[in-house]
C-alpha positions in Angstrom: 149.7 104.5 87.5 149.9 108.0 88.8 146.9 109.0 86.7 145.0 106.0 88.1 145.7 107.1 91.7 144.7 110.7 90.8 141.4 109.4 89.3 140.6 107.6 92.6 140.7 110.8 94.5 138.4 113.8 94.4 139.2 117.0 96.2 141.8 115.1 98.3 139.3 112.4 99.4 140.3 108.8 98.6 137.1 107.2 97.2 138.2 103.7 98.2 138.7 104.9 101.8 135.4 106.7 101.8 133.7 103.5 100.7 135.4 101.5 103.4 134.4 104.0 106.0 130.8 103.9 104.8 130.7 100.1 104.8 132.1 100.0 108.3 129.5 102.5 109.5 126.7 100.4 108.0 128.1 97.2 109.5 128.3 98.9 112.9 124.7 100.1 112.6 123.5 96.6 111.7 125.5 95.1 114.6 123.9 97.6 117.0 120.5 96.8 115.6 121.1 93.1 116.0 122.2 93.4 119.7 119.2 95.7 120.4 116.8 93.2 118.8 118.3 90.3 120.7 118.1 92.2 124.0 114.5 93.1 123.2 113.7 89.4 122.5 115.4 88.4 125.8 113.4 90.9 127.9 110.2 89.9 126.1 110.7 86.2 127.0 111.8 86.6 130.7 108.3 86.2 131.9 107.8 83.2 129.6 110.9 81.5 131.2 109.6 82.2 134.7 106.2 80.8 133.8 107.7 77.7 132.3 110.0 77.1 135.3 107.2 77.5 137.9 104.7 75.4 135.9 107.2 72.5 135.5 108.1 72.5 139.2 104.5 72.6 140.3 103.3 70.0 137.9 106.0 67.6 139.1 105.3 68.3 142.8 101.5 67.8 142.3 101.8 64.6 140.5 104.6 63.1 142.6 103.7 64.3 146.1 100.0 64.5 146.0 99.0 61.7 143.6 101.9 59.4 144.4 103.0 59.0 140.8 106.6 57.7 141.2 107.8 58.9 137.9 105.7 61.9 136.6 107.9 62.8 133.7 105.1 63.8 131.4 103.5 66.3 133.9 106.3 68.9 133.6 106.6 68.1 129.9 103.0 68.8 129.4 103.2 72.0 131.4 106.2 73.3 129.4 104.4 72.3 126.2 101.5 74.4 127.1 103.6 77.4 128.2 105.8 77.1 125.1 102.9 77.1 122.7 102.3 80.2 120.8 101.3 83.1 123.1 97.6 83.5 122.7 97.1 79.7 121.9 97.8 78.2 125.3 94.3 77.2 126.2 94.1 75.5 122.8 97.5 73.9 123.4 96.3 72.3 126.7 93.2 70.9 124.9 95.4 69.6 122.1 97.7 67.8 124.6 94.8 66.0 126.2 93.3 65.1 122.8 96.6 63.9 121.5 97.1 61.7 124.6 93.6 60.2 124.2 94.1 59.4 120.5 97.5 57.9 121.2 96.2 55.7 124.0 93.2 54.6 122.0 95.2 53.6 119.0 98.0 52.0 121.0 95.8 49.9 123.2 93.6 48.7 120.4 96.5 47.6 118.1 98.6 46.1 120.9 95.6 43.9 121.7 95.2 42.9 118.0 98.8 42.6 116.7 101.0 42.7 119.9 104.1 44.8 120.5 107.4 44.9 118.7 109.4 47.0 116.2 107.1 46.6 113.2 104.0 46.9 115.4 105.4 50.2 116.7 105.8 51.5 113.2 102.2 50.6 112.3 100.8 52.0 115.5 102.6 55.4 115.1 101.6 55.7 111.4 97.9 54.9 112.1 97.9 57.4 115.1 99.1 60.1 112.8 96.7 59.3 110.0 93.7 59.2 112.3 94.7 62.4 114.0 95.0 64.2 110.7 91.7 62.8 109.5 90.0 64.1 112.7 91.4 67.6 111.9 94.2 67.8 114.4 97.0 70.3 114.1 100.7 69.6 114.3 100.7 69.7 118.1 97.9 67.0 118.3 99.6 64.9 115.7 102.9 65.0 117.5 101.3 64.3 120.9 99.3 61.3 119.5 102.4 59.8 117.9 104.5 60.3 121.1 101.8 58.8 123.3 101.4 55.8 120.9 105.1 55.1 121.1 105.2 55.3 124.9 102.1 53.1 125.2 103.6 50.5 122.9 107.0 50.5 124.6 106.0 50.8 128.2 102.7 48.9 128.5 104.3 45.4 128.8 106.6 46.5 131.5 104.5 49.1 133.3 100.8 48.2 133.6 98.3 51.1 133.7 100.8 53.5 132.2 97.9 54.8 130.1 96.0 56.2 133.1 99.1 57.8 134.6 99.9 59.5 131.3 96.4 60.9 131.0 96.6 62.2 134.5 100.0 63.7 133.9 98.7 65.4 130.8 95.8 66.9 132.7 98.0 68.0 135.6 100.6 69.6 133.3 98.1 71.4 131.1 95.9 72.8 133.9 98.9 73.7 136.1 100.3 75.7 133.2 97.0 77.4 132.8 96.9 78.2 136.5 100.3 79.8 136.3 99.3 81.8 133.3 96.0 83.0 134.7 96.7 83.3 138.5 100.3 83.1 139.6 102.3 84.9 136.9 100.0 86.4 134.4 101.4 88.7 131.7 100.6 92.4 131.8 98.8 92.2 128.5 99.3 95.9 127.6 103.0 95.7 128.3 103.2 92.5 126.3 101.7 94.1 123.3 103.6 97.3 123.7 106.9 95.4 123.8 105.9 93.6 120.6 104.9 96.8 118.9 108.0 98.7 119.9 110.5 97.3 117.3 108.0 97.6 114.5 106.7 101.1 115.2 110.1 102.5 116.3 111.7 101.2 113.1 108.9 102.7 111.1 109.3 106.1 112.7 113.1 105.9 112.4 113.0 105.2 108.7 110.4 107.8 108.0 112.7 110.3 109.7 115.6 109.0 107.6 113.5 109.5 104.5 112.6 113.1 105.6 116.3 113.8 106.1 117.1 112.3 102.7 114.4 114.5 101.1 115.8 117.6 102.9 119.4 116.9 101.8 118.5 115.4 98.3 120.3 112.2 99.4 118.9 109.3 97.3 121.2 106.6 98.7 120.1 107.5 102.3 116.5 107.1 101.2 117.3 103.8 99.6 118.9 102.5 102.9 115.7 103.6 104.7 113.6 101.6 102.2 115.8 98.5 102.7 115.4 98.7 106.5 111.7 99.3 106.2 111.2 95.9 104.5 112.3 94.2 107.7 109.3 95.4 109.7 107.0 92.7 108.4 108.6 90.1 110.7 107.9 92.4 113.7 104.3 92.8 112.7 103.8 89.0 113.0 105.1 89.2 116.5 102.7 92.0 117.3 99.7 90.0 116.1 100.8 87.1 118.2 101.2 89.4 121.2 97.7 90.7 120.7 96.3 87.2 120.7 98.3 86.5 123.9 97.0 89.7 125.5 93.4 88.9 124.7 93.9 85.4 126.1 95.3 86.8 129.3 92.4 89.2 129.8 90.0 86.2 129.4 91.9 83.8 131.7 93.3 86.1 134.4 90.9 88.1 136.7 93.8 90.3 137.7 94.1 91.5 134.1 90.4 92.1 133.4 90.8 95.8 133.9 93.1 96.0 130.9 90.4 94.9 128.4 89.5 98.4 127.3 93.0 99.6 126.6 93.9 96.3 124.9 90.8 96.5 122.7 92.0 99.9 121.4 95.3 98.4 120.4 93.6 95.3 118.9 91.3 97.4 116.8 94.2 99.6 115.7 96.5 96.8 114.7 94.9 96.4 111.2 95.5 100.0 110.4 99.0 100.0 111.8 99.8 97.2 109.3 98.2 99.3 106.5 100.4 102.3 107.6 103.5 100.1 107.4 102.6 99.0 103.8 101.7 102.5 102.6 104.9 103.9 104.2 106.9 101.4 102.1 105.3 102.8 98.9 106.0 106.4 100.2 109.7 105.7 100.7 110.0 103.9 97.4 108.6 106.8 95.5 110.8 109.2 97.5 113.8 107.3 96.3 112.6 107.5 92.7 111.9 111.3 93.0 115.4 111.9 94.3 117.1 109.7 91.7 115.1 111.4 88.9 116.1 114.8 90.2 112.5 116.0 90.7 111.8 119.2 92.6 111.7 118.5 96.4 110.2 121.4 98.4 111.1 121.5 102.0 107.5 121.1 102.9 107.6 117.5 101.6 110.4 116.6 104.0 108.3 118.3 106.8 105.3 116.1 105.9 107.2 112.9 106.2 108.9 114.0 109.4 105.4 114.7 110.9 104.3 111.2 110.0 107.3 109.8 111.9 106.2 111.9 114.9 102.6 110.6 114.6 103.9 107.0 114.7 105.9 107.7 117.8 103.0 109.4 119.6 100.7 106.5 118.6 102.9 103.9 120.1 103.4 105.9 123.3 99.7 106.6 123.8 98.5 103.1 123.0 101.2 101.7 125.3 100.0 103.6 128.3 96.3 103.2 127.5 95.5 106.8 126.8 93.6 108.4 123.9 96.2 109.1 121.1 95.3 112.8 120.6 98.9 113.8 120.0 99.2 111.2 117.2 96.1 112.6 115.6 97.5 116.1 115.6 100.8 115.0 114.1 99.1 113.0 111.4 97.0 116.0 110.4 100.1 118.2 110.4 101.7 115.8 108.0 98.7 116.1 105.6 98.8 119.9 105.8 102.5 119.9 105.0 102.0 117.5 102.1 99.2 119.7 100.7 101.6 122.7 100.9 104.3 120.6 99.1 101.9 119.9 96.3 101.2 123.6 95.9 104.9 124.4 96.0 105.5 122.0 93.1 106.5 118.4 92.9 107.2 115.9 90.1 105.3 112.7 89.3 106.9 110.6 92.0 106.7 113.5 94.4 103.0 113.7 93.9 102.8 110.0 94.8 104.7 110.7 98.0 102.1 113.4 98.8 99.2 111.0 98.1 100.9 108.3 100.3 101.4 110.8 103.1 97.6 111.4 103.1 96.9 107.7 102.9 99.3 106.8 105.7 98.0 109.7 107.9 94.5 108.3 107.4 95.7 104.9 108.4 97.2 106.3 111.6 94.0 108.2 112.4 92.0 105.0 112.0 94.6 103.3 114.3 93.8 105.9 117.0 90.1 104.8 117.0 88.6 107.3 114.5 86.0 105.8 112.1 86.6 105.9 108.4 84.2 108.7 107.5 85.5 110.9 110.3 89.1 110.2 109.4 88.5 111.2 105.7 86.7 114.4 106.9 89.7 115.3 109.0 92.2 114.6 106.2 90.1 116.8 103.8 90.1 119.5 106.5 93.9 119.3 106.9 94.4 119.5 103.1 92.4 122.7 103.0 94.5 124.4 105.7 96.6 127.2 104.3 99.6 127.1 106.5 102.9 128.9 105.8 106.3 127.2 106.0 107.4 126.7 109.6 103.9 127.5 110.9 102.1 124.8 113.0 99.1 123.2 111.5 96.8 124.3 114.3 94.1 122.4 116.1 91.9 120.0 114.2 88.2 119.9 114.7 86.9 117.7 117.5 87.3 114.0 116.7 86.5 112.3 120.0 
């Protein structure tokens, strides 16, 4: 028993206790990340909540007070349906609402006239409305709207004549009021919308590249593995970024007050593809870094410097794109990463280390493309940076003009 206790301690440190401390530290880090992500999501959707509230109130008031509709329930519902549609698809959402109403009314009226109303008639009408809508190529929103309209027409028509016309009017009012709120009264700032969506993805990418750089510097394979595990979570944020880009583009089309943001947003839009490539290539980079550390390969300090410079490039890219300026600082950091990686290759790396060097170059090229540089020019700059003979601790210098 005594020997067992002695074997569980090394240099006076209880291994069980150290594992518990490490587990608690990881749990605390995950909890902080979860709270941070939830707060980010709440901030991101505050404008959405304000738009929905304003659109619902205006739709009700317009239908009830101006058009004398005594029970305009569907007007605010249609408005909220439009606002709640995926950001970047609200114009399409409004059109889908109106198409769904038209299909539901057509099917409901025709079949009520032929087979009457009742429980089994309701089932047939709803089924046929769904089948017809799918046959016509309608998406889920159109299908749901057609089915809901068919139900209301079947149930309410005998007791409330002309409910069809009121429902069409409500759909038109709700959809167009929502578009008016989006375009004129409370339009998103498209650049801020996109920047907030990009923040969790790019910040996490930069953080995990930094963690990998530190792991390489300290030869800490478990730390690099944790960075790899966290890096895999970025994909879900990239989906949010694409949706935000669509929303930003829609806003610059619909809202005259946001037309001046088109240039800055187009730069973000064109760079999104290469940001996604950078995320994927960074995953390969970190994975091979883990292997290099686990296999005990030589890890020159310049390799850690290269990965750290990539992290700086990501941060600079996000900052400059977010404020709508030319990302010159991101370009310089990316080229510094390539220079340091070239020095690491000369200093001597193993097989996995050489893959890390290659991935630094590839990721740096992706980041250069994300800053607006064309492929041929990006490749030229990378080759230039590889040829730089820079000593340890010495800055990479100024790249040739790329703008």
